[in-house]
C-alpha positions in Angstrom: 182.5 99.3 90.7 186.4 99.5 91.2 188.6 99.3 94.2 190.1 102.1 95.9 193.4 101.8 93.7 191.1 102.4 90.6 191.9 99.1 89.3 189.4 96.4 88.9 190.0 92.8 90.2 189.5 89.7 88.2 188.3 86.2 89.2 189.0 83.5 86.8 186.8 80.2 87.0 187.9 77.0 85.8 185.0 74.4 85.5 186.5 70.8 85.3 184.9 67.4 84.8 187.1 64.2 84.7 190.1 66.5 83.4 192.7 64.7 85.4 195.0 64.7 82.5 195.2 68.5 82.1 193.9 70.0 85.1 197.3 70.6 86.7 198.7 72.1 83.4 195.8 74.7 82.9 196.1 75.7 86.8 199.8 76.1 86.5 199.4 78.2 83.2 196.7 80.3 84.8 198.6 81.0 88.1 201.7 81.9 86.0 199.7 84.3 83.9 198.3 86.3 86.9 201.3 88.7 86.9 201.1 89.5 83.2 197.4 90.0 83.6 197.9 92.5 86.5 200.4 94.6 84.4 198.9 94.4 81.0 195.3 94.7 82.0 195.9 97.0 85.1 194.2 94.7 87.5 194.6 95.0 91.4 194.4 91.3 91.8 193.6 88.1 90.0 192.0 85.1 91.8 191.7 81.4 90.4 188.7 79.3 91.3 188.5 75.8 90.2 185.1 74.1 90.2 185.2 70.3 90.3 181.8 69.1 88.6 181.8 65.8 90.6 184.5 64.3 88.7 185.0 60.4 89.1 188.7 60.6 88.4 191.5 62.5 90.3 190.6 65.8 89.1 189.7 67.3 92.6 192.7 65.6 94.2 195.0 67.1 91.7 193.6 70.5 91.9 193.5 70.4 95.8 197.4 70.3 95.4 197.5 73.9 94.5 197.0 76.0 97.7 196.8 79.4 95.6 193.4 78.3 94.1 189.9 78.4 95.5 188.6 75.0 95.1 184.8 74.2 94.9 183.8 70.4 94.7 180.4 69.2 93.8 179.4 65.8 95.3 178.0 64.7 91.9 178.0 66.0 88.3 175.6 69.0 87.8 176.7 70.3 84.5 179.1 72.7 82.8 177.0 75.9 83.3 176.3 74.8 87.0 180.0 74.6 87.7 180.5 78.2 86.1 177.7 79.7 88.1 179.0 78.2 91.1 182.4 79.9 90.6 180.7 83.3 89.7 179.0 82.8 93.1 182.4 82.5 94.8 184.0 85.1 93.0 184.7 88.6 94.4 186.2 90.4 91.4 184.5 93.2 89.6 185.3 91.2 86.4 184.8 87.5 86.1 185.9 85.3 83.6 186.2 81.5 82.8 188.0 79.2 80.6 187.7 75.4 79.8 190.1 73.1 81.7 191.2 71.1 78.6 194.2 73.3 77.7 192.5 74.6 74.6 192.5 78.4 75.8 195.6 80.5 76.8 194.9 82.2 80.2 197.1 85.1 79.1 194.5 86.0 76.7 192.5 87.5 79.5 194.6 90.5 79.1 193.4 90.9 75.6 189.7 90.5 76.6 190.1 93.0 79.3 191.5 95.6 76.9 188.7 95.0 74.5 186.0 95.1 77.3 187.3 98.5 78.4 187.8 99.9 74.8 184.3 99.0 73.6 182.6 99.8 76.7 181.1 96.1 76.5 179.6 93.9 79.2 180.8 90.6 77.8 184.0 89.8 75.9 184.3 86.5 74.1 187.4 84.7 72.7 186.5 83.4 69.3 187.9 80.2 68.5 187.2 80.4 64.8 190.2 82.6 63.7 193.1 81.4 61.7 195.0 80.3 64.8 192.6 77.6 65.6 192.8 73.9 65.7 189.0 73.2 66.2 187.8 69.9 64.5 186.1 70.6 61.2 182.6 69.2 62.2 182.5 71.5 65.4 183.6 74.5 63.4 180.8 74.0 61.1 178.4 73.8 63.9 179.6 76.8 65.5 179.4 78.8 62.2 175.7 77.5 61.6 174.8 78.7 65.2 176.5 81.9 64.8 174.9 82.5 61.4 171.3 81.9 62.9 172.0 84.4 65.7 173.6 86.9 63.0 170.4 86.5 60.8 167.9 86.9 63.7 169.7 89.8 65.5 171.7 91.6 62.8 174.8 91.6 65.0 177.9 90.0 63.6 179.1 87.2 65.7 181.3 84.1 64.8 181.5 82.0 68.0 178.5 81.6 70.3 179.8 78.7 72.2 183.2 79.8 73.2 184.5 78.5 76.4 186.6 81.5 77.3 184.9 84.9 78.1 185.2 87.8 80.2 182.3 89.8 81.9 181.4 92.3 84.3 180.0 90.8 87.5 177.5 93.5 87.7 175.6 92.3 84.7 175.0 88.7 85.9 171.6 89.6 87.3 170.5 90.7 83.8 172.0 87.5 82.2 170.5 85.0 84.8 168.9 82.5 84.6 171.2 80.6 82.5 171.0 76.8 81.9 173.3 74.3 84.0 174.4 72.3 80.8 176.7 72.5 77.9 174.2 75.1 76.4 175.4 77.7 79.1 177.6 79.4 76.6 175.2 80.0 73.8 172.6 81.0 76.0 174.9 83.8 77.6 175.9 85.0 74.0 172.4 85.1 72.9 171.2 87.0 75.9 174.0 89.5 75.8 173.3 89.9 71.9 169.6 90.2 72.0 169.2 92.4 75.1 169.5 96.0 74.0 171.1 97.0 77.2 174.0 94.7 76.8 176.9 94.6 74.8 179.0 91.6 73.7 182.5 92.0 71.8 184.5 89.1 70.2 188.2 88.9 69.7 189.9 86.1 67.8 192.1 84.0 69.9 194.4 81.1 69.5 192.7 77.6 70.1 194.7 74.5 70.6 193.6 70.9 70.4 192.4 69.7 73.8 193.9 67.4 76.4 191.8 64.3 77.2 188.3 63.3 75.9 185.8 66.0 74.9 182.3 65.9 77.0 180.6 67.4 74.0 178.2 65.4 72.1 177.7 67.0 68.7 174.2 65.9 68.0 172.6 66.1 71.6 174.4 69.3 72.6 174.1 70.7 69.1 170.1 70.5 69.3 170.3 71.9 72.7 172.4 74.8 71.5 169.8 75.4 68.8 166.9 75.4 70.9 168.4 77.8 73.4 169.2 80.2 70.6 165.8 80.0 69.2 164.1 80.3 72.7 166.3 83.3 73.5 165.6 85.0 70.1 161.8 84.4 70.4 161.7 86.1 73.8 163.4 89.3 72.4 162.6 89.3 68.6 159.5 87.2 67.8 158.6 89.5 65.1 161.8 89.0 63.2 161.1 85.3 62.8 157.3 85.2 62.8 156.8 88.6 60.8 159.2 87.5 58.1 157.5 84.1 57.9 154.2 85.7 57.8 155.0 88.0 55.0 156.5 85.2 52.9 153.5 82.9 53.1 151.3 86.0 52.2 153.2 86.7 49.3 153.2 83.0 48.4 149.4 82.9 48.7 149.0 86.2 46.5 151.4 85.0 43.9 149.7 81.6 43.7 146.2 83.2 43.4 147.2 85.8 40.5 146.6 82.9 37.8 143.0 82.3 38.6 142.4 86.1 39.1 143.7 86.9 35.7 141.8 83.9 34.2 138.4 85.2 35.7 139.0 88.8 34.7 139.6 87.6 31.0 137.0 84.8 30.8 134.3 85.9 33.3 134.2 82.6 35.1 136.5 80.0 36.8 137.1 76.4 35.9 136.1 73.7 38.4 139.4 72.3 38.8 140.8 75.7 40.0 139.1 75.2 43.4 142.1 73.1 44.7 144.4 76.1 43.9 142.1 78.6 45.6 141.8 76.6 48.6 145.7 76.6 48.9 145.4 80.3 48.5 142.9 80.7 51.3 145.1 78.6 53.6 148.2 80.6 52.8 146.5 84.0 53.4 145.0 82.7 56.7 148.2 81.2 57.8 150.3 84.4 56.7 147.9 86.6 58.7 148.1 84.6 61.9 151.9 84.5 61.8 152.2 88.3 61.2 149.8 89.3 63.8 151.2 86.9 66.4 154.7 88.2 65.6 153.6 91.7 66.1 151.6 91.0 69.3 154.6 88.9 70.7 156.9 91.9 70.0 154.4 94.2 72.1 154.3 91.5 74.8 158.2 91.5 75.1 157.9 95.4 75.5 155.6 94.8 78.4 158.0 92.2 80.1 161.1 94.1 79.4 160.0 97.3 80.7 163.1 99.2 79.4 162.9 97.4 75.9 163.4 99.9 73.2 160.3 101.3 71.5 159.0 100.3 68.1 160.5 102.0 65.2 160.0 101.8 61.3 158.2 99.0 59.8 157.4 97.5 63.3 155.9 100.8 64.4 153.8 100.8 61.3 152.6 97.2 62.1 151.7 98.2 65.7 149.6 101.1 64.4 147.8 98.7 61.8 147.0 96.3 64.6 145.8 99.0 66.9 143.9 101.4 64.8 142.9 99.5 61.7 142.8 95.8 62.3 139.2 95.7 64.2 137.4 98.0 61.5 138.9 96.0 58.7 137.9 92.8 60.4 134.3 94.0 60.8 134.3 95.1 57.1 135.6 91.6 56.2 132.9 89.8 58.0 130.1 92.0 56.6 131.4 91.5 53.1 131.6 87.9 53.7 128.1 87.6 54.8 126.8 90.0 52.2 128.6 87.9 49.4 126.8 84.8 50.6 123.5 86.3 52.0 121.3 84.7 49.3 123.1 81.4 49.5 122.3 81.6 53.3 118.7 82.3 52.9 118.4 79.5 50.2 120.1 77.1 52.4 117.8 78.0 55.3 114.9 77.6 53.3 115.6 74.7 50.9 118.6 73.1 52.3 120.5 73.5 49.0 122.9 76.2 47.5 122.9 76.9 43.8 125.5 79.6 43.8 128.9 78.9 42.3 131.4 77.7 44.8 133.7 80.5 44.2 131.2 82.8 46.3 130.9 80.4 49.0 134.8 80.0 49.3 135.4 83.7 49.0 132.8 84.6 51.6 134.0 82.0 54.0 137.6 83.3 53.5 136.4 86.8 54.4 134.5 85.8 57.4 137.6 83.9 58.7 140.1 86.5 58.1 137.8 89.2 59.5 137.2 87.3 62.8 140.9 86.8 63.0 141.4 90.6 62.4 139.1 91.3 65.2 140.6 88.8 67.6 144.1 90.0 67.1 143.1 93.6 67.0 141.5 93.2 70.5 144.5 91.3 71.8 146.7 94.0 70.5 144.8 96.6 72.3 144.9 94.8 75.5 148.6 94.4 75.5 148.9 98.1 74.5 146.8 99.1 77.4 148.9 96.8 79.8 152.1 98.4 78.7 150.9 101.8 79.2 149.7 101.1 82.7 153.1 99.4 83.5 154.9 102.4 82.2 152.8 104.8 84.1 153.1 102.8 87.4 157.0 102.5 87.0 158.8 104.2 89.9 
């Protein structure tokens, strides 16, 4: 949505908590950048909103000395994300942006973000702090590269800075991004959602990044763990198969590879040595775990498609796995159970009559594994069909 002039408006939010040392400077720089932003980004107007997050110093008093800004003050500290969201709620611009109050980012860079957002047809534009013109401390730089690498591995989308404190977005996409956390994990949560949601587009643009004014509120270990958790949680709600499926296939291949030795030995010698039981138990465990992970990943992906009604349909390997679950897993499960029972039928009859089993342990182990896997196949196949039916009903009832 644009104004009658054809030019959108921009609301810039500055969240601040105990930033008395630098709040005046960043407000002055942002107010001074308004004319440049209107001209370069063709904006109808630029508003500045400062949200004081319950500061115990003079942050609110200093910010209140600037009549050109809109000041929001919390009675107590609610968190970085809560402050940004309060600014968004007060904003009236078609475009909303935010930048940290510590002086690390240049407000004039919003012009570049506006241009990138328009040129790329994106919904969220992020200023990446990891370019050459960056004074970010080495430890934080390493952490951000790790988080970005996890997102890139899971999503396939090239991203460099998931926690940047300067970004621009279309206000119309906020309902799709919400809910977002109240703490410092607000920014990686926003990046993750914008990347994993197939109906949103995020772009990055390298920006200059200066050493901050005042003391950082970031706690590397505590907030780093929160960042990691929010990234994993978001990824699992959109791409569970990417993680669980890969893990399941890896464990299955490990089990098969570990079982090749005993299989080759049995084909050559016609029997197995007693000490191979431990290796075969490990193989049985690996196969069971691998099947579990793979099936849960596929069913989880189906569930995501039910929840996100407009989620993209399955293609390629995932479509083949869906067909496997729906069309073959239950029959295979029944066959596996019957094969396991048949393999140990004599042992079952013997045990029922004498309380003893004289068959070689390999038959008992193999039969038990077949019954276990068969029961899992049947269970997962039934669950997959239930999810598929629910998805079809939901799609049919969609207005």
